[in-house]
N, C-alpha and C positions, 0 to 999 in steps of 0.2 A: 848419649847426653842424660838419658834418664839415669844411670847409675852413677854419673859424676857431676851431680848438680852441686854438691857442696864443693868440689875442687874448682869448678867452672861456672859459678854462679853469675859472675857478669855476663860471659857468652850466653849461658841460658836464658837470661833475662832478656838481652837482645833478640834472640833467635826467637822468643814466644811474642815478645811484643811486635817484632816484625811478622810474625805468622798472623797475628790478630788483626794487624793493619792490613794485610792483603786480604783477609777473610771480610774485613769490612768496606774496603774500598777498591778492590781488583776490578769486580764487575757487578755494579749495585742493582743493575736489571736481572741479573741471573746469580744472584748470590747465594741461593739455594746448591747450586752445582759446587760453587767453590767449598761450602760448609760440609756437603756431601765427600768431596775429596780429601779433606782433612781428617775427617772421621774415618774414612777408609784407611788412610795412613797409619793412624793411632791403632787400628783394629789390626793391621797386619804385624805391627810390632808384636801384639800378644800373641796373636794367630800362629805367627812363626817361632815363637818361643824366645824373642829377642829378649823380652821381660814377661815375667810372669804376670805382672799386674800394673797399671798405671797409678797406683795409689801413691807411689814415691812423689809424682807431681803435684799431687793434690794434698800431700801431708808434709812435705818439706817445710821445715822452719824457716829455711834460708831464701825461700821464694818469696814472692811479695804478696800480701794477701789478695790483690786485686787480681794478678795473675791465677792464683790457685783457685779463687771463686770462678773465675771466666773458665778456667778449663774444665772444673767439675761440673759447672752448668751444662757446659758444651757436650761433655761426655754423657752425662745422666740424660740431656735430651736426645743425643743421637743413639744411645743403646738401649734406651727404654723403648719398647713396642707399644708402650701406653701414650707416648708422648704425642701430642697432638702437632706440635712445631715440627718433630721430625717428619711426620707423615704428609703435611701441606706442601706441595711443591712450590708454592709461591712465597714461602715464609723462610727467613732465615733464623738460625738459632741463635737467639740472644740470650744473656744471662736473665734471670727471671727475678732477680733483686739488685737493686741500685748498687754501683760499686762504691767503695769507701772513699772517704774525703781525702786521703792521700792519693788516690789514684786520680781523682778529680782534678787535683792541683795540677797533675800532668798533663790532662787534657783540656786545660783552660785555653779558649779560644786565642789565637795569636794575632795581635794588632797587625793590621795591613794585609789580613788574609781575604779571601773571596768578598767581593763587594756585593751589595743587594743588587745591583744593575747586570750582574753576570747573569742572574737568573732570568731575565727578560726574554732571553732568545731560547731558553732551555725549557721553560715549563709554561709558556705563555703568560709570562709576568707582565706583557706590554698589551695584554688585551684592552680594548678601549674600556675608559672608565664610565660607568653608567650610573655611579652612585649607589649602587646596590650593595648589600652586605651579603656576607655567607651565613645564611641561617642553616643550623643543625637539623637534618630531616631525618636521616636514619642512622642506625648506629654504625659507626666507622671503624669500630674494633670489636673484637668478640669479648672484650671485658670492659663495655661501657658502664659506667656506673648507674647509666639510667636503666639498663636492662638486665644486669645480674645483681639480684639480690641476695646471694651467697656471700659477696665479698663486703668487707667494709668500705666505707668511702675513702679512706686512706689507701686501701689495697687497690681499690679500682684506680686511683689516681696514679698509684704506682705503676700500675699494669699499662695504663694509657702513655705515662712518660717513656716507659720501656719500649714500647712498639711504635713510638711517634716517627724514628727514623724509617722504618719500613714502609708506614702510611705516606711519609713525604715522598720515598721514591717512587711509590706506586703512582700518585697524585698530588702535586702541590696544594690543590683546592682542598683535598681530602687531608690534607696535613694540617691547614688552617682551620679546618673544622675540627680536627680532633685537639689543635692547640687551645681553642675556644672551650672547648669541653674542659681541658684540664683546667683552664683559668676560672671557669664557672665553679668547678668542683673546688678548688682551691677557695674561692671567696665564699663559697656555701657549706663550710663545713659542720656547721650547726655547733661551734664553740667547741668543737674537738681538739685538743691540744696537740700541737705538732713540734717535734724537735726540730731545733735549727739545722740540725746536719740533713733530715730529710729536706727540707726546704731549699738548703745550699745545693746538694747533689741532684735535685730536681731541676733547679735553674740552670746548673752547669751542664746538665744532660740536654736540655731543651735548647740551649744555644749550641752545643756541639752537634747535635743531631742536624739543625738546619744548617750550621757551616759545611758539614760534609756534604750536604746538597746544595752547596754555592750560594747559600744566603747568609750573611752576617747580621747579626741583630744590631740594632741601633746604630746602622752605619752614618757616618757624616753625611748630611744631604748635598754636600757640594760633590758629591760623586755621581748625581742624576741630572740630566739633562733637562730644560724647561720644556718638557714635553707633556702634554695633557694625558696622552696615552700610556705614560709610565709614571704613575703616580706612587712615590714610596710611602708618601703618609696615609694612604689608603689600602692599595693593595700589596700589603706585607704584613709578615709576622709582628713586627714592631708596632705597627698600627693597631693590631688585635691587643697586644699587651698592653699598651697606653689606654686604650678605650676601656677596658674592663679594668683597670686600677682607677680610672676616673669614677666609673660607677660604684665601684665597692670601696675604695680606700681603706682596704681590709689592712690589718697589720701583716698577715702572711703574703700578701702580694706586695707591701712595700719593703719586705725583707727579701724577697725575690729581686726587687729592683735595687737595693743596695748590695747585693752580691753581684750583680752585672756590671754596677757603676764601681766596685771595689777592684773588678777584673778590667777595668780600663775602658769599658765602653762609655761614650757620650750621653748616657742616660738622661740627666737632668736637661741637657740642651734640647733632646729630642722630645722630650716633655713640654718645653717652653715652646718650642717651634709648633707643637700640635695644639696648644691651648690659645696661642697667638693666631694661628691659621682659624681655627674654628670661631674666634672673636672677629677675624677680618671679614670671613664670610657672612656672619651675622650682621655685622655691619653695612657690608654691600648691599645685603637684601634688605635693610632698612628695619631689622627685627629689633635690635636694641634702641634704636631711636623711638620705636613705637610700643616699648614695654609698658608704659602707663596704663594702656588700654588694654585691659583685661581679655576681651574677646576680638582682639584685633589679628585677623588672618591673612597672609600674604602668599598669594599663589606665585610659587616660582618654579624654574626647570630645574630638575635634578643636576644636569650638567652645569649650572651654574654654581652650585653649592655642593660640591662633592663630598668634601669632609663632613659637611654638616649633615647631610644626608646620611652618610655611612655612621657618624656618631649617634643620630637619632634613632635610626633603625637598630643599631646595636644595643642601645638602651632599651627599646621594645623587646629585644630579644632576651636580654639579661633579665628584665623583669619577668619575663614570661618563661624563665630558667630554661632557657635555649630552645624553647620550642617554636615551632613556626605559626605565626600569627598574622595571617594574610590581610585581615582587615586592618590590623593598626599599622601593618607596614606599609600598606597601600595609601595610608592617610598622611605618612610622614612628610610628603613635600608640600604638605598644607599646615604648617605648624603654627601654633599659637606664640605670639612672641614673649610670653611669661615663660613658657616651657624651654625656648631657646636661650632665654637670658639665664635661666636654671642651668642649663647644660654648660654655658660658657663660663658660669661662676664655678662650677663644679669642677671644669678642667684646671682653673688655676688653683682652685682649692686644694686639687690632688697634688699640684705642682709644689705648694706650699708644704703638704704634710710631707712630701718628699725631701724638701729641704731641711725641714726639722730634723726628720729621721736621721738623715746624713750628718747633721751637725752632733746629734745624740749618740750616735753608734759609730760611724767611719771616722768621725772626725773630733771624738771627744777629746784627744790629748793635743790637737793641733790648735793654733792661734787662728781660727777662723770665725766665720759668721754667716748667717744666712745671706747676708747682703753680698759678701765676698763670692759665695758660691753661684748666686743669682748674676752676678757681674761677669763670672768667668762662663756661664751658660750663654750670658746675652753677648759676649765675645764671639763664641763659637757660632750662634745664630745669625749675627750680623756678618759673617763670612760665607754664610749659606744663602741666606736670603737676598733677593734683588727685588723682585716685582712687591713684596710686602714689607721692605725693610722700614719705612716710616711707620706704618702701623705696628710692625713689631715694638718699636721704642714706645709709642702712644699705649699700647696695650699694658706695658711694663710700668709706665709711669700711673696709668689708671687703676690697675688690678693689683699691684704690689706695690702701691705707693708708699708704704711703710719701710720699704726695703730700698727705694730707689730716689725719692724725691729729696733734693738738696745734696745727694752724695755726689762729689766731685767726679769720681771716676766716671759715673753713668753720663754725667753731662757731657765731660771731654770727649768719651766715646761718641755721644750723639752729632756734636759738631764736628768731629773727623768723619764719621762715615755718611752722614746726610748731605745731600746737594742744596744748593740754595733755593729750588723750586719745593723740596720738600718741606725745608725749615719754614718758608712763607706759609705754606699749607698749617703747619704746626702752629706758627704764630696766631694764625685766624681762629683755629680751634681753641687755643688758650686765651683768646680775646673773649670767645664764648664761655669760657669758665668750664670747658669739659674735663681738663685734668690740668695739674700743676706740676712744673718741673723742678721749680726753687723752693717752694714752700713759704711758710709766713714767717719765719724765725729771722730776725734781722742780723743777729750774729753769723748764722749760716750763711746768709747772702752777703755778708761782708768779708767773709773768709773765701767764699768763692771769686769775688771781685777781685781780690788781692792775689790768689792763685792763678787768675786767667791772664794776669799780667806777665807772665812767664810763657805763655802760649803763642804760637805763631799768629801773625796778622789777620790771616783769613779765620782761623778758630775765633780770635777776639771779636771780630766783626760779627760772626754767626752767634756768638755768645751774647754779644749786647741786643743783637736782634730780638732773641728769645727772652731776655730779660726785661727789655721795655715793654714787650707785649704783657709779660705778666705783672709787671709793676702797674700798669695802666689798670689793671682790674682787681689788683692785689690790697690788702687792707694795710700793708706794711707801711710805714710813715718814712717816705721817700726823703723829705728833709732830714730827719734824724739819720737815716743812712748814710746821705752825702756829708752830713756835717762829721759824723763817725769816722768815715774814710779819708776826709781831708785832713781831720787832725791826727791820723795814723802815722803820718811821715813816711809812707812808703810810696807815695806818689810823686813822680818827676814829670811834669806836663811837656817837657822836650821829648822824654822817651816814651810816655804813656798816653800819647794823644788820642787813642782810639778809647780807653777808658775815659778819658776828660770828656770827651764827645758823647759818649754813652750816658754819663752822669748828668750833663746838661741838658740832654734831650729827656731824660727820665724827669728832671726837675721841671722842664718846661710843662712836661704832660700833667705833673703833679699840681701845679699852678693853675693850669686850664680847666682842671678837674675842681679844684677848689674854687674859683671864680663861677665857674657853673653852679656849684652847690649853693654858693651865697647869692648868686642871682634868683634861683628858685626859692629860697629862703626870705629874701626880700619881696619877691612877687607874691608869696603866699600872706 
């Protein structure tokens, strides 16, 4: 094979790729034995005189750059007596530099691969949720940027990424710690310039190493049972990625997320789900309602707000540059409402930044918008969510109102997915003016009414229930709206009875308010 590479290049590629596939995956717990066997086989070729040197493999122009680099690093690490990786029994010999972009494209995670839930039984993923976060204590690799001053920050990140797979195989918890250290290092590079290639290769390497160990980043939440002891939005690498992006909103972190999105991961939907759940837990514990009280503290159980606790502890860890801060972490379950409101706003702000970057970079040539991307993510989330579905829509109309209020697609999805009980609850909150669905533009509402005429009868009933509740507290001139609609010529009373009934009810409410206002004016 060595002497006939130019003649049998396809076969050579196939054999070498299969060889390294075995090296990486045949026995991950005793990988060093596999590496030692491969090195021994190469050594015998030279020792028995089959070939004088293996330079042909590492210098052949016909061989792919990735394979040449992988072989070169493997041989160098194996034959060098000074190589620490070759001498450590618990370490596999991995390439010491990231692969080229051409090789990364081959290693892109395959949709439909291992799901996050498969790891629950393998590495204790289903451990009871106590709301605690993984804080970095001791260095988890020999090339930690916090302990090795001889390396630049970029070199340290590269070393951490290269050893991530080995760390995950040793301990999934340590793998999450290493991942968090990588993310902190990326977000705090002191304005050092990084090439897009470095960020892309690092992103693909992180995704690949977790997938090889049974975990797929940004897996759809529909694959997870409603089990409080197996929470994918807290006990997962995806949660650590999202949390760090929310804190930093760093351009390099956003670039990593765009690469994952480009490769088909539902990144936007997981970001939206995370932000919505964070707002939900804050709302359930009364934090958002008490945000006007600066010194309002609410004592809660960590098990009642697992994501909020996880997020708050992560923020404290991030501010402390990944160092343990027992005093601050211990007080996270007694949080100030202003602090919680900031955390929730920050999560939606990070999601908005992701949408903007996606439009400017990934979808520059496409006819799309932030509203369209949000709707696509909302569609995915509405298929995953069950317990918090109503609050998912409420949080979108509240925190992302400029992208959703008055949009036909959003309102049609709302009336399609929510049942009557949830819609009545929403009508009550709209009556309290907590958020708006239709907005204050008469032309927009008129367009929505016309569009609703083509919906099913059940959806029309739901639509008019929502619209009546909003018009009751809105500044929209209902009389003008009804006049324009009746004059438009699109209404057939025999066919559009639901719309006629809705308009008459809205008019009655408007007249009642007008009479009440006139009565108050006369009495004064």
